[in-house]
C-alpha positions in Angstrom: -0.1 -0.3 0.0 1.4 3.9 -0.4 0.3 6.8 1.0 -1.5 8.4 -1.2 -2.7 12.7 -1.5 -5.5 13.6 -3.1 -6.5 16.9 -4.7 -9.6 18.1 -5.5 -10.2 21.2 -8.0 -12.8 22.9 -7.0 -15.4 21.7 -5.0 -16.8 23.9 -1.7 -16.1 26.7 -3.7 -18.5 28.3 -6.7 -21.8 25.8 -6.8 -20.0 22.8 -6.3 -20.8 21.4 -2.5 -19.8 18.1 -0.7 -19.6 17.2 2.7 -16.2 15.9 4.0 -18.0 12.6 5.4 -19.6 12.1 1.7 -16.4 12.8 0.6 -14.4 9.9 2.7 -18.1 7.7 2.1 -16.5 7.2 -1.9 -13.4 6.4 -1.4 -13.8 3.9 1.5 -15.6 2.5 -1.1 -13.7 2.9 -3.2 -11.4 0.1 -1.2 -9.1 3.1 0.0 -7.9 2.3 3.5 -6.8 4.5 6.8 -9.0 7.5 4.4 -8.7 11.0 6.1 -9.6 14.5 4.8 -8.6 17.6 5.6 -10.1 20.9 5.5 -13.3 21.1 3.3 -11.1 22.2 0.4 -10.8 18.6 -1.1 -7.7 17.3 0.3 -8.0 13.3 0.7 -5.4 11.8 2.4 -6.1 7.5 1.7 -3.6 4.6 1.5 -4.0 2.4 -2.7 -2.6 -0.6 -3.5 -3.2 2.0 -6.9 -1.2 4.0 -8.4 -1.6 7.6 -8.7 -3.2 7.4 -12.3 -5.2 4.6 -11.5 -6.8 5.9 -8.5 -7.4 9.3 -10.2 -9.3 8.1 -12.8 -11.8 5.9 -10.2 -11.5 8.6 -7.9 -12.8 11.2 -11.0 -15.6 8.6 -12.2 -16.8 8.1 -8.4 -17.1 12.4 -8.1 -19.0 12.5 -10.9 -20.9 9.6 -10.9 -22.1 10.7 -7.3 -22.1 14.4 -7.5 -23.6 14.9 -10.5 -20.1 17.2 -11.5 -17.4 17.1 -13.9 -14.4 16.1 -11.1 -10.7 16.9 -11.8 -8.5 15.1 -9.4 -4.6 15.7 -8.7 -3.6 12.0 -6.9 0.0 12.0 -6.2 2.3 10.4 -4.0 2.8 12.0 0.0 6.3 10.9 -0.3 6.2 13.8 -3.8 4.3 16.3 -1.5 6.6 16.8 1.0 9.2 17.3 -1.5 7.3 19.5 -3.6 6.8 21.2 0.0 10.5 21.2 1.5 11.5 22.5 -1.8 9.8 25.9 -1.5 11.4 28.8 -2.6 10.1 31.7 -1.2 10.2 33.1 2.4 6.9 31.7 3.5 6.6 33.4 7.0 6.0 36.8 5.4 3.0 37.4 6.8 1.9 40.2 3.9 2.0 37.7 1.9 0.4 34.0 0.4 2.5 31.2 0.0 1.3 28.9 -2.4 2.0 25.4 -5.2 -0.1 25.0 -8.6 -0.3 22.0 -9.0 -0.2 21.7 -13.2 -0.9 17.9 -14.9 0.7 18.8 -18.0 3.8 20.3 -19.6 2.4 22.2 -21.4 0.2 23.8 -19.0 3.1 24.9 -16.4 5.4 26.4 -19.9 3.5 29.1 -19.8 2.5 29.8 -16.2 6.5 29.5 -15.6 6.7 31.7 -18.5 4.9 34.5 -16.8 7.5 35.1 -14.3 9.0 37.5 -17.1 5.8 40.0 -16.7 5.5 40.3 -13.2 5.3 42.6 -10.6 8.1 41.6 -7.5 6.2 43.4 -5.6 2.9 41.9 -6.6 3.9 38.4 -6.8 6.4 36.1 -7.4 6.9 32.3 -9.3 9.2 29.6 -9.6 8.5 26.6 -11.4 9.9 23.3 -9.8 8.4 19.2 -9.8 5.3 18.9 -11.9 4.3 23.1 -9.9 4.7 26.4 -10.0 5.8 28.2 -6.8 3.8 30.6 -5.8 3.7 33.8 -3.4 1.4 36.7 -4.0 0.5 40.1 -2.0 -2.3 39.0 0.7 -6.2 40.4 -1.2 -4.0 40.4 -5.0 -4.9 36.5 -5.6 -7.7 37.1 -7.6 -6.8 39.5 -9.6 -3.0 38.5 -10.3 -2.0 37.8 -13.2 -0.4 34.0 -11.8 -3.9 34.1 -10.5 -5.8 34.7 -12.9 -4.0 32.4 -15.3 -4.7 29.7 -13.3 -7.6 29.8 -12.4 -8.9 30.3 -15.8 -11.5 28.5 -17.3 -8.8 26.7 -20.2 -6.8 25.5 -17.2 -9.8 24.3 -15.2 -8.6 20.3 -16.1 -4.7 20.7 -15.7 -3.7 22.9 -12.6 -5.7 23.9 -8.8 -3.9 25.5 -5.8 -3.1 24.7 -2.3 -1.8 26.6 0.5 1.7 26.0 1.4 -0.5 25.7 5.1 -2.4 23.0 3.6 0.3 21.0 1.7 1.8 21.2 4.8 -1.0 19.7 6.9 -1.2 17.2 4.2 3.0 15.2 4.8 
């Protein structure tokens, strides 16, 4: 068994509401063990015999069937997530900024997001590409209006990106 982490995109924001007890029930129903939800933003820790890609396909199908929405989920090994958190390149102790990690499932999406670095106002936000992720730090209150916020949250990227606060990720490792 491998300890996996599922990061669901877009639940409990906008119109997709899922109770964590119901979410846990779906994972248990798929045969995963030691299932634990973290916060109400779609973070699930679980043990699986499946590889992440197989687990992802099963989870997305089950969520779509159970809750009636097109589910997008990132499933990674907990050890990978620990490496991502450890490699965060910015000073996350700053109280005037939010520290985020943008998970990106396709290199073709990561490259244009990383290319935004040249045009960013460093007084507002900064980014650095990592292992399948984009590290991002932005001034508090500017997240949704920032260049990276707009791009990562755009409709064309909804199937290929999800964002998590660094503090949330620390709770998952």
